[in-house]
N, C-alpha and C positions, 0 to 999 in steps of 0.2 A: 692601921690595914686598908682602909677605905679610899686614904691618899695616895700609899705606894699602887694599888691597881689604877687609881686615876691617872699614875704617871706615864706608866705604861701602857694607857690605852690612848697615852697621847704620844706612844713611839708608832711609827708607822713601820717600820720593821719589825715588830711582835710582833701589833693588832693589826694589821692594815686598815683602813676605814673605807668603805665606800665612797666613790667620789661625790661631796658635796653635802657629805655630812654636818649638822654641825655637832662644835664638842659642848659638852656638858659644862665647860670651864668658863668661870664668868668675869677670870684677869686678863685672858685674850683678848686682842685687840682685832685680831684676824676676822674680818667679815664672809661669812659663807651664806650661799645659795641655798633655799630648803630642798629639799628634794623633790621630785615630781610626785604626786600618788600612789600611784602605781608601787613605784619603788619605796616610796615609804610603806605601802600594805605588807611587799613582801617579805623588810628588812624586821617587823614587826612582829610578822608572826614566826621568824626565824629566832628570832631571838628570844621570845615566848616557848619555843621548843626547846631550845638551850636551858633555858632554863628549868622546864619540865625534871620532876623527878624519876621519870623512867624514861627520861631521852636516852641516857649511854646506854644502858640493859637494852633497848629496841633496837640502837645502832648496832651493838657490837652481836645481834641476835642475829640481824639481818644479814650482818661479812661473814658471820660462822656458817650461814644458810646456805649464800654464796659458796663458798668454800668447799662447801660439802659436798652437795651437787656439781663443780663439776671434780673433786676427785672423784667420785660413784662415777661420770660419766667414761672419765678416762680409763678407772680401772675397768667398767664393764666391758668397753669395748678393748681394750688389751685381754682380758678372759678370752673375747667372744674369738681375738685374733689366736688365740693361743689352742684351739682346741687341739688338743692329740692326735697322731695319728698309732695305726697300731700295725708293728712290724713283726713279720716273724722273719725270725735271726738263726741259719741255720752251719753250725759250728761245732768244730773236733767229736762227731756221730751224735747231736743233738741239736732239738729246736728251740729257741727260746723266743717267747712269746712277747712284746713290750709294747705299753703306750709308754706314746715320746713324741714331747714337743723339736726336737732340734731337725733344721731344718735340712743336714746333707748328714751321706751314709757316715762322711768320714766325723761330723761332730758326734752323731748316736754311737759311733764307736768310742769315740773317747769319753764320752759320756762313761758307759756300760767299762773301760777298762780292755776291753775285748782288744788284747797287743794282735801287731801284724808283728808277725817274721823275718828273716830273708827268705826272698823268694815266693812269698805265702801271696796269693792271690785272694782278690774281695769283687765279687760281683753284684750290681753294675760298682762301679767305679765312684771312689769317696768322692767325687765332687759334685755326685749325682743328689737333687735335690730331692726329699721326700715328702711327696703332694697326693697322697692315701692313702687309704687301708689296705689293711692285707698286703703293705710293701714287702717285700722279699732282696732281702742279703741272703749271699751264697759267700763264708769262707771256706776258701780249698787249701789248706796246709802243703806246706813245700816237701818231699821229699828227696833226699838224696841222687843224683843221676850222674852218670859217669859219662864223659863227653870224650868220643874220640875222634880226634883231629889228624889223622897222617899219622908222625911219627908222635905225635904231642896226646897225652892222657891226664885228662883233669878230671875233677870233682863238683859238680855244683849240686844247690839245693834250688828246687824247684816246683811247682807247683802247675806251669803252665799245662795246657794240652799238646802243643803243637812243637814241632820238634826245632821251629826256626827260632821261636819262644823261647826254647831252654837254650840254645846256643849265645845266645844276645843276652840272656841274663847270665852265661857264662864268661862272658864281655868281649865274645871273639865277634869278624866281621863276615857275614855269610851275605856270597851274590848272589842275586836270581837265577842263576844255571846250577850253582851248586845243590847235591842234593842229599838229603839228608835222610835217614834213614834211625828209626827209634822202634827198642824191641827191650825185653825181659834178658837179665842176665842169666844164664841158665853153668858157666864156669865159675859158682862163687870160691873154689880154692884160690884158681889161677889171680881171678880179678880181685880178689881181695874186698868185695862189698856185694852184700843184696841190694842189690837197685833195678833201676831201667838204664838201660845205654843209646846213645844216640851218639851213630858214626856220620862225621861228614865226611863226605866225595867232593872234592873240590874239580871242578869243570877248569879245562885248564885256557889257560887266555893266550888268543891268539890273534898278529897283530894283520890285516886287511889294507889295502893298497887297494880302494875300487872306485876306480874310474879319477884317479888322485886324489882322495881323499883317506886320508889313514884313520880305520877305527878299530877300536880293540872287541874282538869277542870271548866272549866263554863258551865254550863247549866240550861237551864227551862225545862225540863224534871222533871215527878214526881215520879217515881219510878225508882230502881234501874236496871232494864231492858231497860225501856226506856233509859236512857243513857250507858247501853251497845251496845242498837241497832245503837241508836245515834252516837255513835264514832266507828260505825261498827266490834265492838269488837267479833271475831268468837271463842264462847266456845266449848271446848269439852267436850266430856263425862265424863273423868277422872277431869276435872278443879271446883274448890270449890269454891263456893264466897260467900260473908261475907260480910255482910248482906244477906238473900235471894233475889234472883230475884224480887220478889213481896214490897217487902218494899219501904216506901217513904222517897223520900229522906229529906223528912225535916226532920227523925230523925236520918239520916248516917252522920256523920262527917269525916268516913274514909269505903270506900269499897275498900274490897281481891279479888284478881281474884289469884289462887294460883294453880298451878300445881305440885305434889309433881313427886322427883328423876330424874328433871334434871336443867342439870346445865345453864345461860341463862343470854346475855351478850345484851344491851340495848345500842340504837346507836340513838343521833337525830337530825333529818335533817331537816333546812327552807322548810318550803311551798313558792312557788313562787305567787309574788302578782299580784292576776287577773288585766287586765286593760277591765276597760269598755269606748268605744269611741262612744260618740256624735256627731253627725252634725250641728254644728252652722252657719249658714248663716251668722248670724251679724260677722262673726273674715273674714275677708279673706285669701284664701286659701293659706295654708300652713304655717299659723299659728295657735296656740292652747293655751289653757289653762285647769289647773288642777284645780276641783270644791270640790279634796274631798282627800285626802292624804293620799294611802295604806302604808299598811304593812305586811311584812310576815306572818304566821304562822307558825306554829310548829310542827312536826309527829314525833314520837317515834316508829321505828325497833325494837322489840325485836324477837334475835335469840338464838334457842337450839343448845348449845355448845357442840359435843363429844369431848372426850380425849382420846388421850392412851398415857400411862406412864405420866401423868401429862401434855401432849404437845397438842394442839389442830389441833384436825385431821378435821373433818369438822363442818361447822352451814349451819341452815337452817331457816327460818323464821316461826315463831309460831303466830305472830300479830303486825299487823300493823294501828295504830291508831293517827287520828291526835287532838294535845290534845290542841293545838290552833288557831283557825281560819285565815285566810288572812282576812285582809278588803283589798276590790277591789278599786284602784283607776280609778279614775272618771274624763274623759279628755273631753273635747270641740274641737272638732277639726273644724277650720273653711274650709266654704266650698264656701265663696263665690267667685268667679271668674270677678268678674268687675278689670278694669286694665288690664295691660298685660298677665299674667297669664287666661288671658280670654280667648287670642289670640290661645290657644293649640285647641280651640274649631276652631277656624277658620284656622290652618292650617291643620284640618282636624284629628285628632289627637285625637283616644277613650278615653271617661272618664278612662275607665276599664288602661288606662297608665297615667294619670294624675299625680297619685304621685309618678314615677319613672322618668316623665319629672322634675317636681317641683324639683326633689333631685339632680339630675344631671344636671341641669341649675342652682339651686342656687348655687351648688357648681364650676360650670364653672364661673360664671361671676355674683353670686348675681342680676340675671334678669336684668340686662343691655344689651341693645342693641349695645352703644355704646364704649363698655371698651374694651382698648388693653390689651392685656397679661402683666401682670406687675403690672397693675393700681389697688391702692387697695382704702379700702374709699368708699364714696358715688360715686354713680352713673356718671358720665361725663355727662359735655351736647356733643354735634357731635364736634369734635375736628380733623375733617378728618378719614381717615384706616390709618394703618403699612404701609410705603414703604417696608418694611423687610419682606421678605418672609417666615419669622420662629419665627415672631409672631403674636401670634391669635386674634382674633378680634369676638366679639357680642355676642350673647347667649351662645354659643355652644365653642367659642375660636375658631372658624375654622380657619385652618394657611394654605395657606393665605388667608383673609378672601376675598378674591376675590373669593374664589371655591362656594361661596353663590349664586355669578351671576347665575349658573343655574334653579336657583328660580325664577330669578327678577332684575333686573335692581334696582332698591330699594333696593338692598341689607346693602346696606349699615347703613340704619334709621329706613327701615320696618320692625319690630318686627315679624308679619303675615311674611315676606318672607322668616325671617333669622329660622322661627320655623320648616317654610316647607322644609326646607335644611335641619334640624336638625334630621325631623322627616324620609327623604326617607337617610341621613346618618344611619341613628339606625338598618332601615328598609333593608339597602345594605350591612352593617357589621353584623350585630347580628341579623339580621330578625325578632326581633321587641326591644320593651323597655324593657321588662322583661330581657331578655337577656342579654340586655345593663346595666341595670342596675350589675345583680348578677355579671357578668362578672366583673364592678369595684370593687364590691366588695368583689372579691376570691383574696387569697394570699397563696403563695406558685406554685405549678403545677397546671396552668389552660387552660379549654379549650378554646378554642377557637370557637366561637357557629358558626360561616357559615363557616370556612375553614377548622374544626378537629384539626387546629394545636396546640401543649403544648406549653404553655407561661409561663413560672417562673416568678411570682411577688412578689418583696419582701413585699410590702405594697397595700394598699386600693389606688386606682387610685383616688376615691370619697368616 
């Protein structure tokens, strides 16, 4: 056995020796130089430790201890980041309250096996992130609706609250000028159904030659004069209108407005989508849902162009009219302040500032009073406060978090105390929450509201 170990010790692949170490074999003719005194000392210590009967158990214990600490740290951080949110789901005539770690509305509905059928509506949308307690989800079940489009009659299932959304679900193309009327069905026997009815009154398309520019206008107007007045076309005495102003549109396939002796240029411009906001106490504050999609309109601007030597010298507007009306977007805005966002009132924050506070705190911490700077994902359970004074903490990421002690001794865990500090900081630094919001959104040369100092910002803060 001794000779076998000796042969292995001479094989540099299996057990390489430190450079310069003398071999124990006397049969070798190779001359080696002795190790330096310090190296020999370290080697002798290692050699002695390796021969110690408790060497292997000690090393094994240390390795396992390190592995345990790493696994414990990962699990502790994972559990912190998966602190669940309380979610209130209204569906099928009942309220279901669950504690969930799911990141979005869609993921939670899938987890709970809550099915959405044809025409059902969920508010807010399935892509909305769940980032707060007392988060609210509403499922509206579809009912049969009759849609009448001229001589065409069809049925669809819909939970939409606007006539345009119902018609769109039925697969119909609806123009902005079309009129839609929603009413309950009373003639049950004749219609063969018990539901609501959406009736579409189509606007008539009219081709208009406006100073050489051909556009299509859809209208319910009865005469040429009514159409031009509706589209705010201002006629001059020298303008020629064909057919006459009193002509009924039912007989007009083309309307022409001409002004002789001028050169015109027509420019098309988009008309912005108007937004109608409706407060909804069934949705959590800070969430929203679109109940009707909007669409841009279109207007034409006609210029009279003056030329000199064939080159444009000047131009002036002679007509500006909307040829396609915009469709408003109808959006419901959550106004329910249950849960942590209701603490804004307890912290003395004015309701007129809620939107600014919500925006800033959402960007800073996602409304998480226990979040450290640099932590992402779900709101962690309380796991202490940063010892590094350069790491932010809490709802407004106070740096260091201990600053908030001026608002209360329970600053580390009480969101009301944290909001009180946030409120005082906003007033002290920016005069009010509106200024704090505007300053955070400013890019370029920005004026600090309190001091008047000019600060250059490359990007928005929030």
